C-alpha positions in Angstrom: 137.1 151.3 134.9 133.9 149.8 133.5 133.9 152.3 130.7 137.4 151.4 129.8 136.6 147.7 129.9 133.7 148.2 127.5 135.9 150.4 125.2 138.6 147.8 125.2 136.2 145.0 124.5 134.7 147.0 121.6 138.1 147.7 120.1 139.1 144.1 120.6 136.0 142.8 118.7 136.5 145.3 115.9 140.2 144.4 115.6 139.4 140.7 115.6 136.9 141.2 112.8 139.5 143.1 110.8 142.1 140.5 111.4 139.8 138.0 109.7 140.1 140.0 106.5 143.9 139.5 106.3 146.3 136.6 105.9 148.6 136.1 108.8 152.1 137.6 108.6 155.0 135.3 109.5 155.9 135.6 113.2 158.1 138.6 114.1 157.9 139.9 110.5 156.6 143.5 110.4 153.3 143.9 108.7 153.6 145.7 105.3 150.5 148.0 105.9 149.8 148.1 102.2 146.0 147.5 102.0 143.3 149.6 103.7 142.3 146.6 105.8 145.9 146.3 107.1 146.1 150.0 107.9 142.8 149.9 109.7 144.0 146.9 111.7 147.1 148.9 112.7 145.0 151.9 113.7 142.7 149.8 115.9 145.8 148.1 117.5 147.4 151.4 118.2 144.2 152.8 119.8 143.8 149.7 121.9 147.4 149.7 123.0 147.1 153.3 124.1 143.9 152.5 126.1 145.5 149.6 127.8 148.6 151.6 128.7 146.4 154.4 130.1 144.6 151.9 132.2 147.8 150.5 133.7 147.7 147.3 131.7 151.0 145.7 130.6 150.4 144.1 127.2 151.1 140.4 127.0 151.4 139.8 123.2 150.7 136.0 123.3 147.5 136.3 125.4 146.4 139.3 123.4 146.9 137.6 120.1 145.1 134.5 121.4 142.1 136.6 122.3 142.1 138.0 118.8 142.3 134.6 117.1 139.6 133.2 119.3 137.3 136.1 118.5 138.0 135.9 114.8 137.6 132.1 114.7 134.4 132.1 116.8 136.1 130.0 119.5 134.4 129.9 122.9 136.2 132.3 125.3 138.8 130.6 127.5 137.4 132.5 130.5 133.8 132.5 131.5 132.0 135.8 132.0 132.2 135.3 135.8 135.9 134.7 135.6 136.3 137.8 133.4 134.4 139.9 136.0 136.6 138.5 138.8 139.8 139.2 136.8 138.8 142.8 136.2 137.7 143.3 139.8 141.1 142.0 141.0 142.9 144.1 138.5 140.9 147.2 139.4 141.7 146.8 143.1 145.4 146.2 142.4 145.6 149.2 140.1 143.9 151.5 142.7 146.2 150.3 145.4 149.2 150.9 143.1 148.1 154.5 142.3 147.4 155.3 145.9 150.9 154.1 146.9 152.4 156.2 144.1 150.4 159.2 145.3 151.5 158.7 148.9 155.1 158.3 147.9 155.0 161.5 145.7 153.3 163.4 148.5 156.0 162.5 151.0 158.8 163.3 148.6 157.3 166.7 147.7 156.7 167.4 151.4 160.4 166.8 152.2 161.6 168.8 149.2 159.3 171.7 150.2 160.5 171.7 153.8 164.2 171.9 152.7 163.4 174.6 150.2 161.6 176.9 152.7 164.3 176.4 155.3 167.0 177.6 152.8 164.8 180.2 151.1 164.0 181.9 154.4 167.6 183.1 154.5 167.7 184.3 150.9 168.3 187.9 150.3 165.1 190.0 150.1 162.9 187.1 151.2 160.3 187.8 154.0 158.2 185.2 155.9 154.8 185.6 157.5 153.5 183.7 160.6 151.6 181.3 158.3 154.8 180.2 156.5 154.2 182.2 153.4 157.4 183.6 151.9 157.7 186.5 149.5 160.1 188.8 147.8 159.3 192.3 146.6 160.4 192.7 143.0 158.7 196.1 142.4 156.8 198.1 145.0 153.8 200.0 143.8 152.3 203.1 145.4 148.6 202.3 145.1 146.0 201.0 147.5 146.1 197.6 149.1 143.2 195.2 148.6 141.1 193.8 151.4 140.2 190.1 151.9 136.8 190.6 150.2 138.0 192.8 147.3 138.3 191.7 143.7 141.7 192.2 142.0 143.1 191.9 138.5 146.6 190.5 138.2 149.2 189.1 135.9 151.0 186.0 137.1 152.9 182.9 136.3 153.2 179.8 138.5 155.8 177.1 138.7 156.8 174.2 140.7 160.1 173.9 142.7 161.7 172.1 139.8 160.9 175.1 137.5 158.0 173.5 135.7 155.6 176.3 134.7 152.0 175.1 135.2 150.0 178.3 134.5 150.6 181.8 133.2 148.3 184.7 132.4 151.3 186.2 130.5 151.2 183.3 128.1 147.5 183.8 127.5 148.1 187.6 127.2 145.1 188.0 129.4 145.2 189.2 133.1 143.1 187.3 135.6 140.3 188.8 137.7 139.1 187.1 140.8 137.8 187.7 144.4 140.5 187.3 147.0 138.1 185.2 149.1 137.8 182.7 146.3 141.4 181.6 145.8 144.0 179.6 147.6 144.9 180.9 151.1 148.5 181.8 150.0 147.1 184.2 147.4 144.5 185.7 149.7 147.2 186.5 152.2 149.9 187.6 149.8 147.8 189.9 147.7 146.7 191.9 150.8 150.4 192.7 151.4 150.7 194.2 147.9 149.9 197.7 146.7 148.5 198.4 143.2 151.4 198.4 140.8 153.5 196.0 142.9 155.2 192.9 141.7 156.1 190.1 144.1 157.5 186.6 144.0 155.5 184.4 146.2 156.7 181.1 147.8 153.6 179.3 148.9 153.7 176.1 151.1 151.4 173.3 150.2 149.1 173.8 153.2 148.4 177.3 151.8 147.8 175.9 148.3 146.4 172.6 147.2 147.6 170.3 150.0 148.0 166.5 149.7 145.4 166.2 147.0 147.1 168.4 144.5 145.2 169.9 141.6 145.6 169.0 137.9 149.2 169.6 137.0 150.1 170.4 140.6 151.3 167.3 142.4 150.3 166.4 146.0 152.0 168.5 148.8 153.7 170.7 146.1 155.0 174.0 147.1 154.4 176.7 144.5 156.2 179.7 143.3 154.3 182.6 141.8 155.4 185.8 140.2 152.4 188.1 140.7 151.8 191.7 139.4 148.8 193.5 141.1 147.3 195.6 138.3 144.0 196.8 139.8 141.7 196.6 142.7 138.0 196.5 141.8 135.6 195.3 144.4 132.7 195.7 142.0 134.0 193.5 139.2 132.7 190.0 138.6 135.1 187.4 140.0 136.9 185.2 137.4 138.5 182.5 139.4 140.9 181.5 136.6 144.4 180.6 137.7 144.6 180.2 141.5 141.2 178.7 142.6 
């Protein structure tokens, strides 16, 4: 947050200085953006607006414009440094609380959706379930060896959320992934040991065997995951590359 405040302050100061180079446009009349100074002002304004939005700030045009005019005209700030610190501290606390509430709500929604999915999917044709709650379907059964928990494997895979959103794919990269089975999510460690070389399975992995309530990058909290996995090779001597399902 402090970094964002400094960035916003810097952009605000630079924008105010640029505003001083231009005559004011009539209120509500779009700027013509004909001169370099006008275009630079617009670029600074766009960048600042994006930073404010990313920081959770709703832009209030009147207050924003007043700050620009005060800075341009050398007017004493209408809030003291102490008041500014207090404002930003309060804002930061409120923003953190808002994001935590959103995270908790999303986690609960995803948990309920996952429970409903697994209850229905357990009865789907060709789907098996293990004691851990992992579900899987055999798409192609290979005739090679099965890996152990400490082996390294090479696979092709694609992963998606329950709504169909694809979040990762070695097929898209045209590069299989190699990793140690003891270095990935529990659902993968268990599932890959069920597969023989040459097999292709569809895996349905509960959140507690994946990334749990914290999520991970594009994977939301408490999200169940669906993977299509093709076991290409077992090589317990290969260096582990944890790409994909760490």
